[in-house]
N, C-alpha and C positions, 0 to 999 in steps of 0.2 A: 503492498501499497504507501500512497505517495499523498504527499498533502501539495494542493495547486498556491503557487507562490501566488496568487493574485487573488482568490475567492476564499483560500484556504481549506477547498473541499477535499476529502478524500477520494486517492481513483488507484485501482487496478489496472489502468490503463493510462500512463500520463505523457502526456505531449509536452517534449526535453526541445525547449530552443535556446538560444546560446547558454546554454549553464544553466537552462531556468527552467522547473517544472512545473508544469501547467494542466490541466485538467482537461481541458479542451483548445481549438485552433481560437477558438471566439475570445476566448479569457486571452488569451496568449494578445491579442489585438487588440481588445481592450485595455490591456496592458502598454501596449504597446503605443496607443494613445495618450494614456495617463501620464508615458516618460516623456511624451512629446510636448505635452501643454505644462508638465515641469520646463521644459528645454526652452522654451518661448518666452515662460515668463522669467526664468533668468538671464535671456539675454536683455524682456526689459529691464528689470532692473540694473543689469548692468551698463546700458546706455544712459540711465537716468544716473547714475552715479556717475559715469565716466562725462555727464553734461556739465553736472553741479562740478567738478574739480575743473572743470577747464574751464568756469566762468571764478574759481578759486584762484586759479594761473594768473588769469588778466588781472586779475583785481591787485595781487604783488607785483605785478612787471614782472614775473620766473621768465626764467629759461622757457622756449616753445614749447608746450605738452608736456612741461616737467612730470607732471603728476602722474601722465599717463604711460611714461616712457618708464619712470624707474618701476611702475609696476610692473609693466613688460620686462624686463632686467629681473626683475628680483621675483617672478614664476620663473620665466627659465633657470636663475641658479635652482631655484627649489625643486625645480624636475629633474634638472642633474641630479640633485641630492637623493634622488629617490620619492618626491613627495607627492602624492596623486590627490585625485579623487576631493574632499570636501575639504580636507584639510590644504588642499594647491587652491582650492577656491577660499578659502575664507583667507591665508595670506597676501595673492592676489588682490583681493579687495580692499582688505586692512592696509596693502602698500598706495593703493589708488587711495586712499581714504587718508593718510597718514595725516597729513596736515591741515583736515576738517575741522578743530580747535582754534585755527585764527580769524573762522569767523570772529571769534571774539574778541580777539583783538584791535587796540581800536587803531585805525588809519597812521594816524600819529605817530605813533611806537612802528608799525608792521612795514612803512615806508619812509619813516624815516632815512635820509641819507647821508645822517653821522653814526657813528657808532653811540646805541644806546646806554644810559645812565642804570647806575644800578638795579634804581626802583621801576625800569622800563624793564630790565632785564628780568628780573622777578615777574613782572607782567609775561613778559613773554612767553618766558619758561612754564607759563601755564596750558599753553592750547597743548600740552598731551590729554592732561584730565580735560580738559574742556572737549576733547574729541571726542573722548571714554564717553562724556554723560551726554554728547547728542549720537550717540550710535549708540548706545549698552544697551537702551527697550526697545529698537529693532530688531525683531527674533532675527533674523536671517545675516545680521549682523554681526552679534554677540560674541563672536571669535574672531571677526575684524576689530572689535574696538578694544582689545588687547593688544595686538599687534599695535593699534592708535597711542594707548595709553603709555607702549615702552619703546618706541623708535626712537627716543633721546638716550635713550641706555647704551651706559660701555660695557664693553667685558669687562674692563677691572674693574667695577663699580664706581667710578666719577662721572657715570651721566646722572641723568634727572630722570620722572621726578623722583624716583624715587630710590636712585641709589643701590641698583639692582646687580650682582654682578655673575657672570660665567655664567651658570647653567639656570642661576634663574629667571633667564632673560626668556621668555619664548622663542622659540626657534627660527619663530618667521619672521619678528623684529632683531634677530644676530644675523639672517639671511639679507634682510632689508638696509642695514645699517652697513654691509660692505656697497652694496647697489645702489645707495644713497649717494653715498661718500663719493665712486664714481661718477654719477650723473655731477655732481657739485664740482668734478675738477673735472673734466670732459670737454663737457660744453661752456657759452658764453655765458656770463652774471653780469649783471652791467658795473658788480666790482671790481671785474679783472677779464681776463682773454684767456679760452680756453687753452688748459694743457697738453700735449703731445702727450698720446693712450701712451708709451714709452712708462712715462713717468709717471704717470697715472696707478700705471699697476705699482712699479715704483713704491708709490706711497703707502696705496694697498697691503701689501706685503711686508711693508716697515710696522704696518699698525695693529698687526696679527699679533696676539696676547697682549693688548692694551684695548685698542679701540674695541676692534675686531675679534671673533671667535676665531682661534686656527684653524680647527677645522675646517669651520666655511672658506676661510682665507686658501685652505688649501686645495679643494673642489673648484672654488674659483681661479687660482695658478692653472690645475688640471686643461681647462676652458680655456684659455687666454684666448686663443685663435678668434674663436664664436663669440668674444666679446668685444674685442675690437672692431670684428667687420660689423658689428650688429652697432655699435658710434657709429661704423664709419658712412652706414646704411642713415643711423640717423642724421647725423651732420651733415650730408647732402642734402635730406629731405628740408631741412635746414633753411639754407644757401639759397635752392629751388624757390620754395615759401618767401624768402624776404630778396628774390630778385637776384640775387648773388651767384654768380654762375663762373666766377672766378674765382671763388676761395678753396682752396686746396686744403686737402683734411687732411690734418700734425701727424 
């Protein structure tokens, strides 16, 4: 006797498809319909999130598509580390929404061209906690909210807001930290030009054990070529979007 994974009915003639057991073909087709509905719902969620973070990036005058780009890099590194399924989606969404808490930071601080005062830094450093508060009551974003809260932590415990150390930091946040630093150095920012990829890689490897998880850095090191190619493509896309076809990839 087998149990149908769609309706729960016991059957002695199971209808097996894609390693799942059904009592009949009708149940199998219904299960496919449900899966497709969930897929479309997830796509709608993700489209909404991407529109939101694009608006946030524009508010901060960030590098072109920063949040979307760093989320893609984080997902790629997580996949290389063998993370799949819901855990992978949670990491991707957390990376995409990492700076959502900055919506609560006043423009006078967020957009200030000069260095922040100690009091202003105190306000700015609250954005991970504000981000988690925004997301924690949304059921499908609860796990992503934990990455948002931890995305400014450092492996040696010198980060904020909780001063977490090592494995106390969620794995997704440890992966994100490496990719966010890559993005910060490999692309132009209002206050400095992009660094050559070789220099970026050296800085990231140098940060193993202090800012970054050494195990995550080791996976990144083994996949350097793939990330260099991604940065090359994204740099070219930015140049074309800005009408600068002469700028060479560094």
